[in-house]
C-alpha positions, 0 to 999 in steps of 0.5 A, spaced: 684 429 768 682 427 775 678 421 774 672 424 779 672 430 775 665 433 774 663 440 771 657 441 776 662 441 782 663 449 783 667 449 789 671 443 792 677 442 797 682 444 793 681 451 795 681 450 802 674 453 802 669 451 808 664 447 804 663 444 797 658 446 792 655 442 787 651 445 782 644 442 781 641 447 776 641 454 774 637 456 780 640 451 786 647 448 788 648 444 794 653 446 800 656 440 803 660 439 809 662 435 815 665 436 821 666 433 828 671 433 834 672 431 841 669 435 847 672 442 849 667 443 855 665 439 860 658 439 860 655 434 854 649 438 852 654 444 851 658 440 847 653 438 843 650 445 841 657 447 840 659 441 835 653 443 831 654 450 831 661 449 828 659 444 823 653 449 821 658 455 820 661 452 814 655 452 810 653 460 813 661 461 810 659 459 803 653 464 803 648 458 804 642 456 808 643 449 811 637 444 810 639 437 813 644 434 817 646 427 819 649 425 826 657 423 826 658 420 833 664 416 836 662 414 844 665 409 849 659 406 851 663 401 856 666 407 859 661 412 860 653 412 861 649 412 856 645 419 859 652 422 857 651 421 849 643 422 850 645 429 853 650 430 847 645 429 842 640 433 845 644 439 845 646 438 838 638 437 836 636 443 840 641 447 836 639 444 829 632 446 831 634 453 832 637 453 825 631 450 822 635 444 820 632 437 819 636 431 822 635 425 818 639 420 822 646 419 823 652 413 824 655 411 831 661 407 832 664 405 839 670 409 840 675 410 847 674 417 846 667 421 845 667 425 838 661 428 835 659 433 829 654 433 824 654 432 816 650 438 813 647 439 806 645 446 805 642 450 799 645 456 795 644 460 789 649 458 784 650 466 782 651 467 790 656 463 792 661 466 797 668 463 797 674 464 801 677 468 795 676 474 792 678 480 796 679 486 793 685 491 794 681 497 798 677 492 802 676 491 809 676 485 814 670 484 818 670 479 824 663 477 827 665 474 834 671 475 839 677 471 839 681 467 845 676 461 845 682 456 845 686 460 850 681 460 855 679 453 855 686 451 855 687 455 861 681 452 864 683 445 863 690 447 866 687 450 872 679 451 873 680 456 878 684 461 873 677 462 869 671 465 872 664 462 871 662 468 868 667 468 863 667 461 862 659 462 860 661 467 855 666 463 852 661 457 851 655 461 849 660 464 844 662 457 841 654 455 841 652 461 838 650 460 830 653 464 825 646 464 822 644 471 823 651 474 821 651 471 815 643 473 813 645 480 814 651 479 810 646 476 804 641 481 805 647 487 804 649 483 798 656 486 798 661 480 800 667 479 796 670 473 800 668 469 807 671 464 811 669 462 819 675 462 824 676 455 827 682 450 828 687 454 824 686 460 828 685 467 825 691 468 821 691 461 819 684 462 816 686 469 813 692 465 810 687 461 806 683 467 804 688 471 801 691 464 798 694 466 791 690 472 790 695 478 788 693 482 795 696 482 802 692 482 808 694 487 814 691 485 821 691 491 826 692 487 833 689 493 836 683 492 833 682 485 835 676 483 840 679 478 845 675 475 851 677 479 857 682 474 860 685 471 853 691 475 852 693 475 860 693 467 859 697 468 852 702 472 856 703 467 862 704 462 856 698 458 857 698 456 849 695 450 846 700 446 842 695 447 836 698 455 836 705 452 834 703 448 829 699 453 826 705 458 826 709 453 822 703 453 817 704 460 816 711 462 818 714 463 811 708 467 808 706 472 814 710 478 817 709 479 825 710 486 827 707 484 834 710 481 841 710 473 841 704 472 846 700 476 841 703 472 835 701 466 838 694 469 840 692 470 833 694 463 831 691 459 837 685 455 834 678 457 835 672 453 836 666 455 832 669 462 831 666 468 827 665 469 820 671 474 817 668 478 811 672 482 806 668 487 803 668 495 801 669 500 807 662 503 806 659 496 806 662 494 812 660 500 815 653 498 813 654 491 815 656 493 822 650 498 823 645 492 821 649 487 825 648 492 831 640 493 830 640 485 831 644 486 837 650 483 835 657 485 834 662 486 828 669 489 828 673 492 822 680 488 824 684 489 818 684 491 810 686 489 803 692 492 800 696 491 794 701 485 794 707 486 798 713 481 800 708 478 805 701 475 804 699 477 811 702 482 816 700 482 823 702 489 826 
């Protein structure tokens, strides 16, 4: 038996879920996560907003409500002006206020490369936890944000003139947007069989964690996937981040790709603070999309869950 075994642990890292769940009593469980990374945008304030939105997303993906946070910071104070750090923390603090999360403190170390994120604690009812498993045959897969963040930001880093200011702003705001409302709508509907958020492993990598060892296959229709306007053009031109190839190595033995290579790499490209993917029955998905539309938010059915086949995941 694991020496750290505790019967109150409902979900741990062993299932590759987005956060851990610890049962306090029959009415309350804690949702806990931590995430931080290096800048993916130039503006420090936007970096702070995105990093916090990304961290909070792990709690939303478990059906939880984030309540408190602690800053996790690495910063080269000898190389960068302290005003940069202040802007990063200000962006993070503003996003926490938007989410209704209390900032309790944090920890900072000096490091040659800036890194920022937060550890988050949230609440969830023990009977209402979402995990990345549980999708059922007949379910559909619903996505709540556009894809292609990694493709656009990679192109921008290579040549700033390749990406219009309008598209860069759209991508930045997508990354900074909380998954709070998308989760709240799903909680209100109450018919979620499985959920995850799309981040560093890309769409396909996170779907692979979601399908897990369940006796099902996920089928993704690439024609239904929503991408930022220029993202697929960048993929066709070979502007692919290294993470896409690492993600392909991760899923290649269990995934059947029936698409062109540029699309294969596009759905493997790391996303930053991406949307939720929810597995639910088809009629529930229709209602969810309607409810999201009333909130002024998009959602798309991008795939379905079928009986287990030779491959765990098919992209066509």
